[in-house]
N, C-alpha and C positions, 0 to 999 in steps of 0.2 A: 504494500500500500504506500502511496505517495507520502502521506503525512507521517507514517512511521519512520521514514528515513530522514526527516527534518529534525534539527535540534529542538528541544522542548520549547524554548522561548519563541522560536519562529512558528512552531506549530500552534501555540496558544494565541499568538497574534493573528495568524491566518484564520483560526477558528472563530475568533471574536469578530473578524471582518466578514467572513463568509456566511456565518450562521444567520444574521439578520437579512442578508441579501437572499439567501435561499428561502427563508420564510416569506419574504416579500413576494418573490416569484411564485411560490406555491399558492399564496393567497390570491394573487392576480390570476393565476391559472384556474383556480377553482371558480372564480367569478366569471372568467371568460367562457367557461364551459356551461354556465347557467343558460338555460333556454329561456328566451323571452317570447311572450305571446301577446298579440293584440286582442283586446277585449271590447265588447259592447254590451249593452243592456239586453236582457233576455227577450224583451218585447220588440226590439228593433229588428224589423223584417228586411232591411236593406241588405243587399248582397254586394260586397265590394271585394276588390282584389288588392294585391300589394301596391300596384301602381296608384290606386286610389288613396291608400294609406299614405303614400309619399306625398301626394297632392294635399292631403289634409294637414300633414305635419309641416309642410313648407308654406302653408297659407294659400295655395293655388286654388283650393275650393273651400267654400264656407258652408256648404250644405250637403245633406245626404242625397242620394239619387232621387228620393221621393219628394225633395224640395224642402224638407224640414232642416232647421239649422243644426250644425254640428257643435257639440260642446267638447272641446279638445282638452285632454289632461296630459300633463307631463310631470317629470320629476325635476328636482332642483339641479342647478348647473354642476354641482359637485358629485352628483350621483353616478356611480359606476354603471348602474343599470341603464341610465340615460345614454351614457357613452356607447354601451353595447347596442342599444336599440338604434341609435342614429347610425352607427357603423354598419350593422347588419341589415336593417330594414330600409333606412333612408339613403344609405350610401354616402353619408357626409359626416364630417367631424363636428363635435359640439361648437367649435369656433366658427365653422361655416354656417351652422344653424343660427348662431347668434347674429351673424351678419345678415342672413336672410330675414330674420325676424326684426332686426333693427330697421331694415329697409321697408318691410311690410308696415311696421308701425309708423315710420316717418311719412310714408306716402298715403297712409290711411287705408291701405289695401286690406289689412286684416289685424285682428287683435291676437296677442300671443296666447298660447295655451295656459290654462290654470295650472299652477304648480302644486303638487302634493308631495308628501315626504315619505310615505310608506305604502307598501302593497295593500295593506288592509284599508287605508284611506282611499286609495285608488279604486279598489273593488267596491267599497261602500258607495262612493259617488257614482260610479258607473251603474251599479245595481239600482240606484235610486233615480236615475235620469235616463229616460228613453233615448235621448239624443247624444249621450256621452260616448266617447271613445278614449281608450287608454291602453296601457300595456303593463304587464306584471311578469314576475318570474313564473315559469310554468309550474313550479312546485307549489304555487299559491292558488292555483285554479280550484274553484269549487262550483257548486250548483247555482250560485247567485249571479254569475256572469256567463256570457257566451264568447267562446274563442272564435275569432274570425281569421286569424293568420298566425302561423308559427314561423 
């Protein structure tokens, strides 16, 4: 083993430096593996695809296909789940999304999504609002919301 051949003091220094890094990478890897799902209210009969979800979250559309308004939910800017969602579903970084929404707000094109902090809050709001759309960890799915995209 590589560490066994090092003098004790170098081995201790190396372990003190590498251990936090390995834990950080492991934590990020676990979150990166988390599946994210897009959810709507159970009573929402609109059928949409991923392209429509992208339009919703970039402010390109303001309503459901049936004409009713969309109530968009998002997580805070520091949320890891938000980073994963924007990367996997929208194909943009959080910085690019901030720029898009800044432009939407400045031009009056659209209002930004309402920010929630937890999956339970996101589910509660979506379950209680027929026009709501949001996203949560797949592990948090229950019978109160409908999954429209994985």
